[in-house]
C-alpha positions in Angstrom: 107.6 75.1 55.4 109.5 73.4 52.4 113.3 74.5 52.4 114.7 75.3 49.0 118.0 73.4 49.3 119.6 74.8 46.2 119.2 78.3 47.7 120.3 77.4 51.1 123.7 75.7 49.5 124.2 79.1 47.4 123.9 81.1 50.7 125.9 78.9 52.7 128.9 78.7 50.4 128.7 82.6 50.1 128.6 82.8 54.0 131.6 80.5 54.0 133.6 82.6 51.7 132.6 85.9 53.7 133.7 84.3 57.1 137.1 82.8 55.7 138.4 86.2 54.0 137.4 88.4 56.7 138.9 86.8 59.8 142.8 86.2 60.0 144.2 82.7 60.2 144.2 81.3 63.4 141.2 83.1 64.6 137.9 81.1 65.0 139.8 78.0 64.1 137.3 75.6 65.6 134.5 77.3 63.9 135.9 77.3 60.7 136.6 73.5 60.9 133.0 73.0 61.6 132.0 75.1 58.7 134.3 73.0 56.6 132.7 69.8 57.5 129.1 71.3 57.0 130.2 72.6 53.8 131.4 69.0 52.7 128.1 67.6 54.1 125.9 69.9 52.2 127.9 69.5 49.3 127.6 65.9 49.3 123.9 66.2 49.5 123.8 68.9 46.6 125.6 66.2 44.1 123.6 63.4 45.5 126.5 61.2 45.2 127.0 61.7 41.6 130.6 62.5 40.5 132.2 62.2 37.1 134.3 59.1 36.6 137.4 61.2 36.0 136.7 63.6 38.6 136.1 60.7 41.3 139.7 59.0 40.3 141.3 62.5 40.8 140.0 63.0 44.0 140.8 59.6 45.4 144.4 59.8 44.0 145.1 63.0 45.7 143.7 61.5 49.2 146.0 58.6 48.8 149.0 61.1 48.2 148.6 62.7 51.3 147.9 59.4 53.1 151.3 58.3 51.7 153.1 61.6 52.8 151.6 60.9 56.5 153.0 57.3 56.3 156.5 58.8 54.9 156.5 61.2 58.0 156.1 58.2 60.5 158.5 56.0 58.5 161.1 58.9 59.1 160.4 58.7 62.9 158.3 61.9 62.9 155.5 61.6 65.4 154.5 65.1 66.4 151.3 66.7 66.3 152.3 68.7 63.4 151.6 66.0 60.9 147.9 65.6 62.0 147.7 69.9 61.5 149.4 69.9 58.3 147.0 67.0 57.1 144.1 69.0 58.2 145.3 72.1 56.7 146.0 70.5 53.1 143.0 68.4 53.2 140.8 71.4 54.0 142.4 73.4 51.2 141.8 70.6 48.8 138.3 70.1 49.6 137.4 73.8 49.5 139.0 74.3 46.4 137.3 71.1 45.0 133.9 72.1 46.1 134.1 75.7 44.8 135.3 74.7 41.4 132.9 71.8 41.1 130.0 74.3 42.2 131.2 77.0 39.7 131.2 74.5 36.7 128.1 72.7 37.5 126.1 76.1 38.0 125.4 75.3 41.6 126.6 79.0 42.5 127.0 82.2 40.7 130.7 82.7 40.6 130.1 86.5 40.2 128.3 86.4 43.4 131.2 84.6 45.3 133.6 87.3 43.6 131.4 90.0 45.1 131.3 88.3 48.5 134.8 88.0 48.8 135.6 91.5 47.5 133.3 93.0 50.2 134.4 90.9 53.1 138.1 91.6 52.2 137.5 95.5 52.0 135.6 95.4 55.4 138.8 93.7 57.0 140.8 96.5 55.4 138.6 99.1 56.5 138.7 98.0 60.1 142.4 97.5 60.1 142.8 101.0 58.6 140.8 102.7 61.1 142.7 100.7 64.0 145.9 101.9 62.4 144.7 105.5 62.2 143.2 105.6 65.5 146.3 104.1 67.3 148.4 106.9 65.8 145.9 109.7 66.9 145.5 108.1 70.3 142.0 107.7 69.6 139.9 105.5 71.9 140.9 101.9 73.0 143.1 101.5 69.8 146.1 100.5 72.0 144.0 98.1 74.0 143.1 96.4 70.7 146.3 96.2 69.4 147.6 94.7 72.7 145.0 92.1 72.4 145.7 91.3 68.8 149.5 90.9 69.2 148.7 88.4 72.4 145.9 86.4 70.7 148.0 86.2 67.5 151.3 85.4 68.9 152.8 88.2 66.8 154.1 91.6 67.7 152.1 93.9 65.4 153.9 96.9 67.2 157.1 96.1 65.6 157.6 99.7 64.1 156.7 101.4 67.5 155.0 104.3 66.0 152.3 102.5 63.6 151.1 99.0 64.2 152.4 96.9 61.5 149.5 94.7 60.9 150.2 92.4 58.2 148.4 89.2 58.4 147.4 86.4 55.8 144.4 88.2 54.4 146.6 91.0 53.6 148.1 88.7 50.8 144.9 88.7 48.9 145.2 92.6 48.5 147.2 93.1 45.4 144.8 90.7 43.7 141.7 92.5 44.5 143.2 95.6 43.5 144.1 94.3 40.2 140.5 92.6 39.5 138.8 95.7 40.4 141.3 98.0 38.9 141.5 96.3 35.5 138.1 95.3 35.1 136.5 98.6 36.6 134.0 99.6 34.2 132.3 96.0 33.7 132.3 95.3 37.6 131.1 98.6 38.8 128.0 98.1 36.3 127.2 94.8 37.7 128.5 94.4 41.1 128.7 98.0 42.8 126.9 101.2 43.2 127.9 104.7 44.1 131.2 104.4 42.6 132.5 102.0 45.6 135.0 100.7 43.3 137.2 103.7 43.7 136.8 103.2 47.4 138.2 99.6 46.9 141.0 100.8 45.0 141.9 103.4 47.2 141.8 101.4 50.4 143.7 98.5 49.1 146.5 100.7 47.9 146.6 102.6 51.2 146.8 99.6 53.2 149.8 98.1 51.1 151.6 101.4 51.6 150.7 101.9 55.1 151.4 98.4 56.3 154.9 98.5 54.8 154.1 95.2 52.7 156.7 94.9 50.0 155.7 91.3 48.8 152.2 92.9 48.0 153.8 96.0 46.1 155.9 93.5 44.0 152.7 91.4 43.2 150.9 94.6 42.4 153.4 95.8 40.0 154.0 92.4 38.4 150.2 92.3 37.8 150.0 95.8 36.1 153.0 94.9 33.8 151.6 91.4 32.9 148.0 93.0 31.9 149.6 95.8 30.0 151.9 93.5 28.0 149.0 90.9 27.6 145.9 92.6 27.2 146.0 96.6 26.7 149.7 98.0 26.3 147.9 101.4 25.5 147.1 101.4 29.4 150.6 101.9 30.5 150.8 105.7 29.6 147.6 106.1 31.8 148.8 104.0 34.7 152.1 105.8 34.6 150.6 109.4 34.7 148.3 108.2 37.4 151.1 106.8 39.6 153.2 109.8 38.9 150.8 112.3 39.9 149.9 110.2 43.1 153.5 110.3 44.2 154.0 113.9 43.1 150.9 114.8 45.6 152.8 112.8 48.4 156.0 114.4 47.9 154.3 117.7 48.4 152.4 116.8 51.4 153.8 118.3 54.9 152.1 115.7 57.0 153.6 113.9 60.2 151.8 110.7 59.4 153.1 110.7 55.7 156.9 111.4 57.0 156.8 108.4 59.3 155.3 106.3 56.7 158.1 107.2 54.2 160.5 106.9 57.1 159.5 103.2 57.8 159.6 102.3 54.4 163.2 103.5 53.8 163.9 101.5 57.0 161.8 98.5 55.3 163.8 98.6 52.1 167.4 99.3 53.3 168.5 98.3 56.9 165.8 95.7 57.4 166.0 94.5 53.7 169.6 93.9 53.8 169.1 92.0 57.2 166.3 89.6 55.9 167.9 89.0 52.5 170.9 87.5 54.3 168.8 85.5 56.5 167.0 84.3 53.4 170.3 83.2 51.9 170.9 81.0 54.9 167.8 79.6 55.1 167.5 78.7 51.5 171.1 77.1 51.9 170.4 75.1 55.0 167.1 73.9 53.6 168.9 72.9 50.2 171.4 71.0 52.0 169.0 69.1 54.0 166.8 68.4 51.0 169.7 67.0 49.0 170.9 64.8 51.9 167.7 63.4 52.5 165.1 62.3 50.0 164.8 65.2 47.5 162.3 63.2 45.2 159.6 61.9 47.8 160.3 64.4 50.6 160.2 63.5 54.5 156.5 63.7 54.8 153.7 66.1 55.7 154.5 68.1 58.9 158.0 67.5 59.0 160.6 70.0 59.9 164.3 70.4 61.0 164.4 70.2 64.9 167.9 72.0 65.1 166.4 74.9 62.8 162.6 75.3 63.7 163.2 74.4 67.5 166.4 76.1 67.8 165.9 79.4 69.8 169.3 80.9 68.9 168.0 80.8 65.2 165.9 83.4 63.5 163.9 81.9 60.7 161.1 83.8 58.8 158.2 82.5 56.3 160.2 83.2 53.6 161.9 79.8 53.9 158.4 78.1 53.6 158.9 77.2 49.9 161.8 75.3 51.2 160.1 73.6 53.9 157.2 72.3 51.3 160.0 70.6 49.2 161.6 69.4 52.4 158.4 67.6 53.1 156.9 66.6 49.8 160.0 66.5 47.8 160.5 67.7 44.2 157.9 65.1 43.0 155.4 65.9 45.4 155.4 69.5 44.8 155.1 69.0 41.2 151.9 66.9 42.2 150.4 69.7 44.3 150.9 72.3 41.6 149.4 70.1 38.9 146.3 70.0 41.3 146.6 73.8 41.7 146.5 74.3 38.2 144.3 71.6 37.2 141.6 74.0 36.2 143.8 75.5 33.6 145.0 72.5 32.5 141.4 71.0 31.6 140.7 74.0 29.8 144.2 74.4 28.0 142.4 75.0 24.7 141.3 78.3 25.9 144.8 79.6 26.7 144.7 81.3 23.6 142.1 83.6 25.1 144.5 86.5 26.6 142.3 86.9 29.6 142.5 83.3 30.7 146.2 83.5 30.3 146.1 86.7 32.5 144.2 84.8 35.2 146.8 81.8 35.2 149.5 84.3 35.9 147.3 86.1 38.9 146.9 82.5 40.3 150.5 82.2 40.2 151.4 85.4 41.8 148.6 84.5 44.5 150.6 81.1 44.9 154.1 82.5 45.1 153.3 85.5 47.7 151.5 83.1 49.9 155.0 81.5 50.7 155.8 84.5 52.9 153.2 83.2 55.1 151.9 79.6 55.5 148.6 80.5 54.3 149.1 78.3 51.2 148.0 75.3 53.3 145.0 77.0 54.6 141.5 77.0 53.5 141.2 80.8 53.2 143.8 80.5 50.7 141.5 78.1 48.8 139.0 80.8 48.9 141.4 83.3 47.6 142.3 81.1 44.6 138.5 80.6 43.9 138.2 84.5 43.5 140.7 84.3 40.8 138.7 81.5 39.0 135.5 82.8 39.7 136.1 86.3 38.4 137.3 84.7 35.0 134.4 82.5 34.8 131.9 85.2 35.4 133.8 87.9 33.0 134.3 85.3 30.4 130.3 84.4 30.4 129.3 87.9 30.5 131.9 90.0 28.4 134.9 88.1 27.0 133.3 85.0 25.6 133.6 86.2 22.0 137.1 87.6 22.4 139.3 85.9 19.9 143.1 86.2 20.4 
């Protein structure tokens, strides 16, 4: 039986996106690495060794940039395994983004299908998480056993709040982006993607997930995204959105429910006592990293995978992922970080003439929001983040071709 390779490639890249978005970072890592290698192999067969000259040059330059950063690490006397781990992560990130975007632009895959796959995968993840949280609260089934097993396997105490499991994983950083894409393009996506008004369920499950898991970073991204959309695209929607939010919170305020009271109490704790503590810790972390960056090599950094021995490895110092952006500067330097941002925004740079299109401009800002919120967890150097990024690009390409092609701004 003859195999249709083009269909096989389409199905695999959808499967790849589904698995990476569904499973948290750190789980199935060996399988994901093998999936990445298979993706590279299938992509190599699909393009049949043909790449545009400029594309090939940019590809080689990025590989050289990473290799130079590895040399930089060794030149600073850093020989730990983190160098290889970070090298694998950033190469996986780059290859995934490169393959997805190249496949979009050369019509190897349908960007709309990738968007649909990612949304469905993420909603399945959110639904499973919400079921586990509520099952734990109401003492239903083996929820406690699952919570303990997840804490042990992920190395994170997801019972940090005692009453409800605080399950906030890298997957959750995609939630406000999914919400914005569905909510702001609801009527169009519903007619092409979803049946039975499933878009309302997606919006609801995303909003509930953000609230129940006490994720203030996602709330900030959601609010900024709505404000940007209103300012850039449709300022008339501001009244509808404000009224909708007002009604939602009024309903919540009149509900006499134990679970709701617990969630409100945890949010008060999150925004007051804990918030003040984490802010002071952030200030300390930023000041420490900035001092080390300026005293070292602020332009070129200290090399990929490097870190501060007396900080990261000091058991007496609490540190959080909020300092990750400073760690990136410490590793790559200001020049290296500019190069990373250049490659991250290369799609938009290549199509800068279309920036007059307000929808493309909005997607640029969506990508920046996704990039910024990912600094609260080192997802930004993981291939899952590359798939999340491709969601934003794929959504733009699909909507532009189907709906916005004739919009003039």
